[in-house]
C-alpha positions as CSV (number, residue, x, y, z in Angstrom):
1,M,0.0,0.0,0.0
2,T,1.4,3.4,-1.0
3,Q,0.7,6.7,0.5
4,T,-1.6,7.6,-2.4
5,D,-3.6,4.4,-1.7
6,L,-4.1,5.3,1.9
7,F,-4.9,8.9,1.2
8,T,-7.5,7.9,-1.3
9,L,-9.4,5.5,0.9
10,L,-8.7,7.3,4.2
11,P,-12.3,8.2,4.9
12,L,-13.4,4.7,4.3
13,V,-10.6,3.3,6.4
14,V,-11.4,5.6,9.3
15,L,-15.1,4.7,9.3
16,A,-14.5,1.0,9.0
17,G,-12.0,1.2,11.9
18,W,-14.4,3.3,13.9
19,A,-17.1,0.6,13.5
20,V,-14.8,-2.1,14.7
21,L,-13.7,-0.1,17.7
22,L,-17.3,0.9,18.5
23,L,-18.2,-2.8,18.6
24,L,-15.5,-3.4,21.1
25,A,-16.2,-0.3,23.2
26,D,-19.8,-1.2,23.5
27,L,-18.9,-4.1,25.7
28,W,-18.1,-1.6,28.5
29,I,-21.1,0.6,28.0
30,P,-24.0,-0.1,30.4
31,S,-27.2,-1.5,29.0
32,D,-29.2,1.5,30.2
33,R,-26.9,4.0,28.5
34,K,-26.8,2.8,24.9
35,G,-27.3,6.3,23.8
36,I,-23.5,6.6,24.2
37,T,-23.1,4.1,21.4
38,A,-25.5,6.1,19.1
39,F,-23.5,9.3,19.9
40,L,-20.2,7.7,19.2
41,A,-21.6,6.3,15.9
42,G,-22.7,9.8,14.9
43,L,-19.3,11.2,15.9
44,G,-17.6,8.7,13.6
45,L,-19.8,9.8,10.7
46,L,-19.0,13.5,11.4
47,V,-15.3,12.8,11.4
48,T,-15.6,10.9,8.2
49,L,-17.7,13.6,6.6
50,W,-15.0,16.1,7.4
51,L,-12.4,13.9,5.7
52,V,-14.6,13.5,2.6
53,V,-15.3,17.3,2.2
54,S,-11.7,18.2,2.7
55,R,-10.9,16.1,-0.5
56,A,-13.5,17.9,-2.7
57,G,-12.1,19.0,-6.0
58,T,-9.3,16.3,-6.3
59,V,-9.2,13.3,-8.5
60,T,-6.9,10.4,-7.6
61,E,-6.7,6.7,-8.4
62,A,-5.3,4.0,-6.1
63,F,-4.7,0.3,-5.8
64,S,-3.6,0.0,-9.5
65,G,-6.6,2.0,-10.6
66,S,-9.2,-0.2,-9.0
67,V,-10.5,2.6,-6.8
68,R,-11.0,6.2,-7.8
69,M,-11.8,9.3,-5.8
70,D,-13.5,12.0,-8.0
71,G,-16.5,14.3,-7.9
72,L,-19.0,11.5,-7.9
73,A,-17.4,9.8,-5.0
74,V,-17.2,13.0,-2.9
75,F,-20.8,14.0,-3.6
76,M,-22.2,10.6,-2.9
77,N,-20.1,10.0,0.2
78,V,-21.6,13.2,1.6
79,V,-25.1,11.9,0.8
80,F,-24.4,8.5,2.4
81,L,-22.9,10.0,5.5
82,V,-25.6,12.6,6.0
83,S,-28.1,9.7,5.5
84,G,-26.3,7.8,8.2
85,L,-26.6,10.7,10.6
86,A,-30.3,11.1,9.8
87,G,-30.7,7.3,10.3
88,I,-29.2,7.5,13.7
89,T,-31.4,10.4,14.8
90,L,-34.5,8.7,13.6
91,A,-33.6,5.4,15.2
92,Y,-32.4,6.4,18.7
93,N,-35.7,7.2,20.3
94,Y,-37.7,5.0,18.0
95,L,-35.8,1.8,19.1
96,K,-36.1,2.7,22.8
97,R,-39.8,3.4,22.5
98,M,-40.4,0.1,20.7
99,G,-38.2,-1.9,23.1
100,W,-35.8,-2.9,20.3
101,E,-32.7,-1.0,21.4
102,R,-29.5,-3.0,20.8
103,S,-26.2,-1.3,20.2
104,E,-25.2,-3.5,17.3
105,Y,-27.8,-1.6,15.3
106,Y,-25.4,1.4,15.0
107,V,-22.4,-0.8,14.2
108,L,-24.3,-2.5,11.4
109,L,-25.3,0.9,10.1
110,L,-21.7,2.1,9.9
111,V,-20.7,-1.1,8.1
112,T,-23.3,-0.8,5.4
113,I,-22.3,2.9,4.9
114,C,-18.7,1.6,4.4
115,G,-20.1,-0.6,1.6
116,M,-21.9,2.4,0.0
117,M,-18.8,4.5,0.2
118,L,-16.7,1.8,-1.4
119,M,-19.3,1.6,-4.2
120,S,-18.8,5.3,-5.0
121,Y,-15.0,4.7,-5.1
122,A,-15.2,1.6,-7.4
123,N,-13.3,1.7,-10.6
124,D,-13.2,-2.0,-11.2
125,L,-16.1,-4.5,-11.4
126,I,-14.5,-6.7,-8.7
127,V,-14.6,-3.8,-6.3
128,V,-18.2,-3.1,-7.3
129,F,-19.2,-6.7,-6.4
130,I,-17.3,-6.5,-3.0
131,A,-19.0,-3.1,-2.2
132,L,-22.4,-4.6,-3.1
133,E,-22.0,-7.4,-0.7
134,L,-20.6,-5.2,2.0
135,L,-23.5,-2.9,1.9
136,S,-26.1,-5.6,1.5
137,I,-25.3,-8.1,4.2
138,P,-25.7,-5.6,7.2
139,L,-29.0,-4.4,5.6
140,Y,-30.3,-8.0,5.6
141,I,-29.7,-8.2,9.3
142,L,-31.1,-4.8,10.0
143,A,-34.3,-5.7,8.1
144,G,-34.8,-8.6,10.5
145,F,-33.7,-6.6,13.5
146,I,-37.0,-7.1,15.4
147,R,-36.6,-10.5,17.0
148,H,-39.7,-12.8,17.1
149,D,-41.6,-10.5,14.8
150,K,-42.9,-12.4,11.8
151,A,-43.2,-9.4,9.6
152,S,-39.6,-8.4,10.2
153,E,-38.3,-12.0,9.8
154,E,-40.3,-12.3,6.5
155,A,-38.8,-9.0,5.3
156,A,-35.3,-10.1,6.1
157,L,-35.7,-13.5,4.4
158,K,-37.3,-12.0,1.3
159,Y,-34.6,-9.3,1.1
160,F,-31.8,-11.9,1.6
161,L,-33.1,-14.4,-0.9
162,L,-33.8,-11.9,-3.7
163,G,-30.6,-10.0,-2.9
164,T,-28.5,-13.1,-3.2
165,F,-30.2,-13.9,-6.4
166,S,-29.5,-10.4,-7.8
167,S,-25.9,-10.7,-6.7
168,G,-25.6,-13.8,-8.9
169,F,-26.6,-11.7,-11.9
170,V,-23.9,-9.1,-11.0
171,L,-21.2,-11.8,-10.6
172,Y,-22.2,-13.5,-13.9
173,G,-22.2,-10.1,-15.6
174,V,-18.7,-9.5,-14.3
175,A,-17.6,-12.9,-15.7
176,L,-19.1,-12.1,-19.1
177,V,-17.4,-8.7,-19.2
178,F,-14.1,-10.2,-18.3
179,G,-14.6,-12.9,-20.9
180,S,-15.2,-10.2,-23.5
181,N,-11.9,-8.4,-23.1
182,G,-9.8,-10.0,-20.4
183,H,-10.2,-7.1,-18.0
184,T,-12.5,-5.9,-15.2
185,G,-11.1,-2.4,-14.6
186,F,-13.2,0.3,-16.1
187,S,-10.4,2.0,-18.0
188,A,-9.1,-1.2,-19.5
189,V,-12.6,-2.3,-20.6
190,M,-13.2,1.1,-22.2
191,A,-9.8,0.9,-23.9
192,A,-10.6,-2.6,-25.3
193,V,-13.9,-1.4,-26.6
194,T,-12.3,1.7,-28.3
195,A,-9.6,-0.4,-29.8
196,G,-12.2,-2.9,-31.2
197,T,-10.6,-5.9,-29.4
198,A,-13.6,-6.7,-27.1
199,N,-16.3,-9.2,-27.9
200,T,-19.3,-6.8,-28.3
201,T,-21.9,-9.6,-27.8
202,L,-20.4,-10.8,-24.5
203,L,-19.9,-7.2,-23.3
204,I,-23.5,-6.1,-24.0
205,T,-24.8,-9.3,-22.4
206,G,-22.6,-8.7,-19.3
207,A,-23.7,-5.1,-19.1
208,A,-27.4,-6.2,-19.2
209,M,-26.7,-8.7,-16.4
210,L,-25.1,-6.0,-14.3
211,L,-28.1,-3.8,-15.0
212,V,-30.4,-6.5,-13.6
213,G,-28.4,-6.8,-10.4
214,F,-28.2,-3.0,-9.8
215,S,-31.9,-2.6,-10.7
216,F,-32.7,-4.8,-7.7
217,K,-30.9,-2.4,-5.3
218,A,-32.6,0.6,-6.9
219,A,-36.1,-1.2,-6.9
220,L,-36.6,-0.8,-10.6
221,V,-39.5,-2.6,-12.3
222,P,-39.7,-5.6,-12.8
223,F,-37.1,-6.1,-10.0
224,H,-39.1,-4.3,-7.4
225,M,-41.3,-6.9,-5.9
226,W,-39.3,-7.2,-2.7
227,S,-39.6,-3.5,-1.9
228,P,-43.2,-3.1,-0.5
229,D,-42.9,-6.2,1.8
230,V,-39.4,-5.3,3.0
231,Y,-40.4,-1.7,3.6
232,Q,-43.5,-2.7,5.6
233,G,-41.9,-5.4,7.7
234,S,-38.6,-3.8,8.5
235,P,-38.2,-1.3,11.4
236,S,-39.2,2.1,10.1
237,S,-35.9,3.6,10.9
238,V,-34.2,0.9,8.8
239,T,-36.7,1.5,6.0
240,A,-36.0,5.2,6.0
241,F,-32.3,4.7,5.7
242,M,-32.6,1.9,3.2
243,S,-34.9,3.9,0.9
244,V,-32.2,6.6,0.6
245,G,-28.9,4.8,1.1
246,A,-29.4,1.5,-0.7
247,K,-31.3,3.2,-3.6
248,A,-28.5,5.8,-4.0
249,A,-25.9,3.1,-3.9
250,G,-27.6,1.2,-6.7
251,F,-27.7,4.3,-8.9
252,V,-24.0,5.1,-8.1
253,A,-23.1,1.6,-9.3
254,L,-25.1,2.2,-12.5
255,A,-23.3,5.6,-13.0
256,R,-19.9,4.1,-12.4
257,V,-20.3,1.2,-14.7
258,F,-22.3,2.8,-17.6
259,V,-20.4,6.2,-17.6
260,L,-16.8,5.0,-17.0
261,A,-16.8,1.4,-18.4
262,F,-19.5,1.1,-21.0
263,P,-20.1,4.5,-22.7
264,A,-19.4,2.9,-26.1
265,V,-22.3,0.5,-25.7
266,S,-24.8,3.1,-24.3
267,D,-26.7,3.2,-27.6
268,A,-27.2,-0.6,-27.5
269,L,-28.5,-0.4,-23.9
270,M,-30.6,2.8,-24.3
271,P,-33.8,1.0,-25.4
272,L,-33.5,-1.2,-22.3
273,L,-32.9,1.7,-20.0
274,W,-35.7,3.7,-21.7
275,G,-38.2,0.8,-21.2
276,V,-37.3,0.2,-17.6
277,A,-37.5,3.9,-16.7
278,A,-41.0,4.3,-18.3
279,L,-42.3,1.0,-16.8
280,T,-41.0,1.9,-13.3
281,M,-42.6,5.3,-13.3
282,V,-45.9,4.0,-14.5
283,V,-46.1,0.8,-12.4
284,G,-44.9,2.5,-9.2
285,N,-47.4,5.3,-9.3
286,I,-50.4,3.2,-10.4
287,A,-49.7,0.6,-7.7
288,A,-49.5,3.3,-5.0
289,L,-53.0,4.5,-5.8
290,N,-54.8,1.9,-3.7
291,Q,-52.4,1.6,-0.8
292,K,-53.9,2.2,2.7
293,N,-50.7,1.6,4.7
294,I,-48.3,4.5,4.8
295,K,-45.2,2.3,4.6
296,R,-46.4,0.5,1.5
297,L,-47.5,3.7,0.0
298,L,-44.0,5.2,0.5
299,A,-42.5,1.9,-0.9
300,Y,-44.4,2.2,-4.2
301,S,-43.6,6.0,-4.2
302,S,-39.9,5.1,-3.9
303,I,-40.2,2.7,-6.8
304,A,-41.7,5.5,-8.9
305,Q,-39.0,7.9,-7.8
306,S,-36.4,5.3,-9.1
307,G,-38.0,5.6,-12.5
308,Y,-37.6,9.3,-12.6
309,I,-33.9,9.0,-11.5
310,L,-33.3,6.4,-14.2
311,M,-34.3,9.0,-16.8
312,A,-30.9,10.6,-16.3
313,F,-29.2,7.5,-17.7
314,V,-31.0,7.3,-21.0
315,P,-29.2,10.4,-22.6
316,F,-25.8,9.1,-21.5
317,G,-25.1,7.9,-25.0
318,N,-25.0,11.6,-26.1
319,P,-21.7,13.1,-24.8
320,A,-23.0,16.6,-25.2
321,V,-25.6,16.2,-22.4
322,R,-23.8,13.5,-20.3
323,T,-22.4,16.0,-17.7
324,D,-25.8,17.8,-17.3
325,A,-27.6,14.5,-17.0
326,L,-25.2,13.3,-14.3
327,A,-25.6,16.6,-12.5
328,S,-29.4,16.3,-12.5
329,L,-29.0,12.7,-11.2
330,L,-26.9,13.9,-8.2
331,F,-29.2,16.8,-7.5
332,Y,-32.3,14.6,-7.5
333,L,-30.7,12.0,-5.2
334,A,-29.9,14.7,-2.7
335,A,-33.4,16.3,-2.9
336,Y,-35.1,12.9,-2.7
337,G,-33.0,11.9,0.4
338,L,-34.0,15.1,2.2
339,T,-37.7,14.7,1.3
340,T,-37.7,11.0,2.3
341,F,-36.3,11.7,5.7
342,A,-38.8,14.4,6.3
343,A,-41.7,12.0,5.5
344,W,-40.3,9.1,7.5
345,A,-39.7,11.3,10.6
346,V,-43.4,11.8,10.7
347,V,-44.2,8.2,10.2
348,I,-41.9,7.2,13.0
349,A,-43.4,9.8,15.3
350,L,-46.8,8.3,14.9
351,E,-46.0,4.6,14.8
352,K,-46.8,2.5,17.8
353,A,-45.8,-1.0,18.8
354,E,-47.0,-4.0,16.8
355,G,-47.2,-2.0,13.6
356,K,-50.1,0.2,14.8
357,A,-50.9,3.7,13.6
358,L,-49.5,3.0,10.1
359,E,-52.7,3.2,8.2
360,L,-53.6,6.4,6.3
361,D,-56.7,6.9,8.4
362,D,-54.4,7.2,11.5
363,Y,-53.2,10.5,10.1
364,A,-56.7,12.1,10.4
365,G,-56.6,15.2,12.5
366,L,-52.8,15.5,12.5
367,G,-53.0,19.0,11.0
368,K,-55.0,20.3,13.9
369,K,-53.4,18.4,16.8
370,Y,-49.8,18.4,15.7
371,P,-49.4,21.2,13.1
372,M,-45.6,21.0,13.0
373,Y,-45.6,17.3,12.0
374,A,-48.4,18.0,9.5
375,I,-46.5,20.8,7.9
376,V,-43.4,18.6,7.5
377,M,-45.5,15.8,5.9
378,L,-47.2,18.4,3.7
379,I,-43.8,19.7,2.4
380,A,-42.7,16.1,1.8
381,M,-45.8,15.1,-0.1
382,L,-45.6,18.3,-2.3
383,S,-41.9,17.7,-3.0
384,F,-42.5,14.1,-4.0
385,T,-45.3,15.3,-6.3
386,G,-42.9,17.9,-7.9
387,M,-44.8,21.0,-6.8
388,P,-43.1,24.4,-7.3
389,L,-41.1,25.9,-4.4
390,T,-39.9,22.5,-3.3
391,A,-36.6,20.7,-4.1
392,G,-38.6,17.9,-5.8
393,F,-39.9,20.4,-8.4
394,W,-36.5,21.4,-9.5
395,G,-35.2,17.9,-9.3
396,K,-37.8,16.6,-11.7
397,L,-37.4,19.7,-13.9
398,Y,-33.7,19.1,-14.3
399,L,-34.3,15.4,-15.0
400,F,-36.9,16.1,-17.6
401,T,-34.7,18.8,-19.2
402,A,-31.8,16.4,-19.5
403,A,-34.1,13.8,-21.1
404,V,-35.4,16.4,-23.6
405,Q,-31.9,17.6,-24.4
406,G,-30.9,14.0,-25.1
407,G,-33.8,13.7,-27.6
408,Q,-36.0,11.7,-25.3
409,W,-39.2,13.7,-25.5
410,L,-41.6,10.8,-25.1
411,L,-39.9,9.6,-21.9
412,A,-40.1,13.1,-20.5
413,I,-43.9,13.2,-21.3
414,I,-44.4,9.8,-19.7
415,G,-42.6,11.1,-16.6
416,L,-44.8,14.2,-16.5
417,L,-48.0,12.1,-16.8
418,A,-46.7,9.8,-14.1
419,S,-46.2,12.8,-11.8
420,I,-49.8,13.9,-12.4
421,I,-51.0,10.4,-11.4
422,S,-48.8,10.5,-8.3
423,A,-50.5,13.7,-7.2
424,Y,-53.7,11.7,-6.3
425,Y,-52.2,9.6,-3.6
426,Y,-49.8,12.3,-2.3
427,L,-52.6,14.8,-2.0
428,R,-54.8,12.2,-0.4
429,V,-52.4,12.1,2.6
430,I,-52.7,15.9,2.9
431,V,-56.5,15.8,2.7
432,I,-56.6,13.1,5.4
433,M,-54.4,15.2,7.7
434,Y,-56.2,18.5,7.4
435,M,-59.8,17.6,6.4
436,R,-60.8,14.6,8.4
437,P,-61.4,14.6,12.2
438,G,-59.2,12.4,14.3
439,A,-57.1,12.3,17.4
440,P,-53.6,10.9,16.5
441,Q,-51.1,10.3,19.3
442,V,-47.5,11.4,18.8
443,K,-44.6,10.6,21.1
444,R,-42.7,13.9,21.2
445,N,-38.9,13.8,20.9
446,W,-36.6,16.7,20.3
447,L,-34.1,14.7,18.2
448,L,-36.8,13.3,15.9
449,E,-38.5,16.7,15.6
450,A,-35.1,18.3,14.8
451,T,-34.6,15.8,12.0
452,A,-38.0,16.4,10.6
453,F,-37.8,20.2,10.8
454,I,-34.2,20.4,9.3
455,S,-35.1,18.0,6.4
456,A,-38.3,19.9,5.6
457,L,-36.5,23.3,5.8
458,A,-33.8,22.1,3.4
459,V,-36.5,20.9,1.0
460,V,-38.1,24.3,1.0
461,A,-34.7,26.2,0.9
462,L,-33.7,24.2,-2.2
463,G,-37.0,25.2,-3.7
464,F,-36.0,28.8,-3.6
465,I,-32.2,28.5,-4.3
466,P,-31.8,25.2,-6.2
467,W,-28.8,26.6,-8.2
468,V,-26.6,26.3,-5.1
469,L,-26.8,22.5,-5.0
470,L,-27.0,22.2,-8.8
471,D,-23.8,24.1,-9.2
472,I,-22.0,21.8,-6.7
473,A,-23.5,18.8,-8.5
474,G,-22.4,20.1,-11.9
475,R,-18.8,20.7,-10.6
476,M,-18.7,17.3,-9.1
477,A,-20.1,15.7,-12.3
478,A,-17.4,17.4,-14.4
479,L,-14.7,15.8,-12.2
480,M,-16.0,12.2,-12.9
């Protein structure tokens, strides 16, 4: 290991070491003071975040080019680490209230973030596969974190079985790509394609296999069937983190592979990406229309959001719009993450033991009795819909603009129509909160309320000054 190798992966090394030390330190923390473990986990994420931000604007490769620190890695590492911090603040009081508090929760959270960070650094298909497994295995455990709960056990089992199946597609895709040119490094694969020495048939088939594996993580149709059951059965704090972190990691993998390794075959894969994006937007929104459980509604909403995000990949075959498309992708992932945490903070505040208070009717009267939580949910629903003066509006606008600039008018129209459909079930939540009588019960907690308020405030702030984040996303995309 050279000094450059260590410098490149220093944030990841620090966080992984912190997780191991935290696991050992927890042995001496009293059972009634596990909040110390949560605090130390958050401190580790803050230290790592500082190390990541301090490297913004630099591009380095390490370990013989198998890992790469560039704009995409820095931006997405910030998203993953902030998501981890939000995941801790949502989980701390929630786990105590439900009687599920165990300190290994926070260690597993740190480990899965390590996998997500490694995915953003990946510059080789072998590293992509290692990162995929590193981020997935802790999530399987977290999904089944509620012992003796059938719904949680079912969620973990479904997630594990389907996740393992999708990993097989990724591994087989890696093998086919290697067989097409004798390399797994992105630069070497692209050089072989440019030189015309790669077997195009094997390469495209391998790329399609990789797309299937990554589509599972991003919950793209038709690889989305695990999502509603896992979202509903897992602890809500896990679901909130998973819906942001795991989804973003799936799209990072797609961006790494299809921008750095396979740009030459983008035209061959574009019809497949186009079809998956359109199908995901339509199926996700239509399936959400009849949902009465808030967790399943947000699950199908998340599927539909994946379709919007995938729109950014369709114009990648056009070099003139590739940077703008990637910038819109990064902006939307950040906006979606903030909106998601705002919505899930309200869900966690209302949820009671044994899965109670998770039906849409349980939100009746929230606007009158708990106006702050109702306003946060209102902002989240409007942002998901893509209403003006929210981050979600600008995110969709940038994605649709990138699609149009890439010549994908029809896909942009499908996305617009899908957004109109989504307005029905998002606005239904608002109607229930403000126009139906009820007496919901909320367990007040300052940490949860702070997370909800800050997330909602950021969503509104980006609605007024979106160019601040878009400029950062554009500069990071240009460094990829």
